[in-house]
C-alpha positions in Angstrom: 103.4 128.7 202.6 103.1 126.3 205.8 99.7 126.3 207.6 98.8 124.1 210.8 97.4 121.1 208.7 99.2 122.1 205.5 102.4 122.8 203.8 103.2 123.7 200.4 106.9 123.8 199.1 107.3 125.2 195.4 110.9 124.3 193.9 111.1 124.8 189.9 108.0 125.1 189.0 106.7 121.9 191.0 104.7 122.2 194.1 104.4 119.9 196.7 101.3 119.9 199.4 101.6 118.2 202.0 98.8 117.0 204.4 99.9 116.2 207.7 97.4 116.6 211.1 99.5 113.9 212.8 97.0 111.6 212.9 95.1 110.3 209.4 94.6 113.4 207.9 91.0 113.7 208.8 89.6 116.3 205.7 87.8 118.6 207.9 87.1 122.4 207.7 90.4 123.6 208.5 91.8 120.8 206.2 90.2 121.7 203.6 90.5 125.9 204.0 94.4 125.2 203.3 94.6 122.9 200.6 92.4 125.4 198.8 94.4 128.4 199.6 97.6 126.0 198.6 95.3 125.4 195.4 95.1 129.5 194.4 98.8 129.6 195.2 99.5 127.1 193.0 98.0 128.4 190.4 99.1 131.9 190.3 102.3 129.9 190.0 101.4 128.5 187.4 102.9 125.3 188.8 102.5 121.9 188.7 101.3 120.1 192.2 101.8 117.2 194.0 99.7 116.6 196.7 100.5 113.7 199.1 99.8 113.3 202.9 102.1 111.9 205.7 104.0 108.7 206.3 101.5 105.5 206.3 98.1 107.7 204.8 96.9 110.2 202.4 93.8 110.3 203.8 91.1 108.7 205.8 88.2 111.0 204.5 86.0 113.6 206.3 86.1 114.4 209.9 83.8 112.2 211.4 83.7 114.4 214.5 82.3 117.5 212.6 80.4 114.6 210.5 78.5 113.6 213.4 77.6 117.4 215.1 76.0 118.0 212.1 75.1 121.8 211.4 77.0 124.9 209.3 80.2 122.9 209.9 79.3 119.6 208.4 77.7 120.8 205.6 80.3 123.5 204.9 82.9 120.7 205.3 81.1 118.3 202.3 80.5 121.2 199.9 84.3 121.4 200.3 85.0 117.9 199.5 82.6 117.7 196.8 83.5 121.0 195.1 87.4 119.4 195.5 86.6 116.4 193.0 85.3 119.0 190.0 88.4 121.9 191.3 91.1 119.2 190.6 89.7 117.3 187.7 90.1 121.1 185.8 93.1 122.2 187.9 94.5 123.7 184.5 98.3 122.4 185.3 99.0 118.9 185.9 98.1 117.1 189.4 99.7 114.3 191.0 98.6 112.8 194.1 101.4 110.7 195.9 99.5 107.9 198.4 102.2 107.0 200.8 99.5 104.4 202.4 96.0 104.0 203.0 93.3 105.7 201.4 89.5 106.2 202.7 86.2 107.7 201.4 86.6 111.3 200.3 90.4 109.9 200.4 89.9 107.9 197.5 87.7 110.6 195.6 90.3 113.5 196.0 93.2 110.7 194.8 91.0 109.9 191.5 90.9 113.8 191.2 94.5 113.4 190.1 95.5 113.5 186.6 98.3 110.9 187.3 98.4 108.9 190.6 101.3 107.1 192.3 100.7 104.4 195.5 103.0 102.7 197.5 103.2 98.6 198.4 102.6 97.6 202.3 99.5 96.4 204.5 97.9 99.2 202.9 93.7 100.0 201.9 92.2 101.9 199.3 88.2 101.5 200.5 85.5 104.3 199.5 83.3 102.3 202.3 80.0 104.8 202.7 77.9 101.3 201.6 79.6 99.3 204.9 79.1 102.2 207.7 75.1 102.8 206.1 75.5 105.9 203.4 74.5 105.8 200.4 77.6 106.3 198.0 77.1 110.5 197.3 76.6 111.2 193.8 79.3 112.8 193.3 81.5 110.2 193.9 79.7 108.1 192.1 81.1 110.5 188.9 84.2 110.0 190.5 84.6 106.7 190.6 83.2 105.6 187.1 85.9 108.2 185.3 88.6 106.0 187.0 87.8 102.7 188.1 87.4 99.9 185.7 83.6 98.2 185.8 83.7 95.5 188.1 85.9 97.4 189.9 83.9 100.4 190.4 80.4 98.0 191.2 82.6 96.4 194.1 83.8 99.2 195.4 80.5 101.4 195.4 77.9 98.2 196.3 80.0 96.7 198.4 82.7 98.4 199.7 85.3 96.3 198.8 88.4 97.0 200.6 91.8 97.1 197.6 95.3 96.5 198.8 97.8 98.5 196.9 98.4 96.2 194.5 94.4 95.5 193.5 94.2 99.3 193.4 96.9 99.2 190.5 94.9 96.6 188.5 91.7 98.5 189.4 92.4 102.4 188.1 92.5 103.6 191.1 96.5 104.5 191.1 98.5 104.6 187.7 101.7 103.7 189.2 103.2 101.8 192.7 106.7 102.6 193.6 108.8 101.9 196.7 107.7 104.0 199.4 111.5 106.1 199.5 111.3 106.7 196.3 107.4 107.6 196.1 108.3 112.2 196.2 110.9 111.9 194.0 109.2 110.2 191.4 105.8 112.1 191.6 107.9 115.3 191.6 110.1 113.8 188.8 106.4 113.1 186.4 105.0 116.2 187.2 108.2 118.2 186.2 108.2 116.0 182.8 104.2 116.9 182.6 105.1 120.2 182.7 106.9 119.7 179.4 103.6 119.4 177.5 102.1 122.6 176.2 100.3 124.1 179.1 97.1 125.4 176.8 96.5 122.3 175.4 96.8 120.2 178.8 94.1 122.3 179.8 91.9 122.5 177.7 91.9 118.7 176.6 91.5 117.9 180.2 88.4 120.2 180.3 87.0 118.5 176.9 88.0 115.1 178.1 85.9 115.5 181.3 83.1 118.2 180.6 80.1 115.3 180.6 82.0 114.4 184.8 82.6 117.8 185.8 78.6 118.8 184.7 77.1 115.9 186.3 79.6 116.7 189.4 78.4 120.4 189.3 74.5 119.1 189.0 75.0 116.5 191.8 76.7 118.4 194.4 73.7 120.2 196.1 71.6 116.9 195.6 74.0 115.6 197.7 74.0 118.5 200.4 70.5 118.1 200.4 70.8 114.3 201.1 72.7 115.2 203.5 71.4 117.8 205.8 67.9 115.2 205.7 69.7 112.5 207.2 71.3 114.7 209.5 67.6 115.8 210.5 66.8 112.1 210.9 69.6 110.5 212.9 68.9 113.3 215.2 65.1 112.3 215.4 66.6 108.8 216.0 68.8 110.0 218.7 65.9 111.6 220.7 63.6 109.0 220.7 66.4 106.3 221.7 66.3 108.8 224.7 
């Protein structure tokens, strides 16, 4: 399965979903459409999935051009992103995320929704930078960060937009393991194959039970976050008009 932004390769019940927009893997409406289509295919095949990006970056987060333009496309993009966290956290088969480098904003929330997460050493940054760019952290994002990060790291990540190196990200809980870049995909695929040895029904039900509170909070928070985004968009338009 090959799209313009996402490719999906399935081999021995391990599916590798690779995002590549030629730049920073901005999570645009088109990127989300292809991610969701790929995940539907993976679920039909009952495969484990490895989600990865292009060299040097997993994702820089939401497409800022779409965000700034506002309107239906921006809301669609936000809805798809926020809902993706619940989709991955409740995915019936193992989800491995293999980050080849930088991870920002919505890219962080997608990363943290994986069952097991790999990173690589290097001059890379993990940051939920919403506060740094003047946005309150979405409720959905808070739930995912609360699930994964250590309490102290979570506070700094959310309220201070702290940037974490790969080594710091490992200690904070963004990732579970660091491997050399040239070994990243092999390590992720091997992990996915090993996790397929688990009882599939027990795996799916257990993670739903363990994450039930988080999933419920995400579903309740999603419409509130979308409402906030619409209101913020209107305020920005009014501000821009007043500044003319």
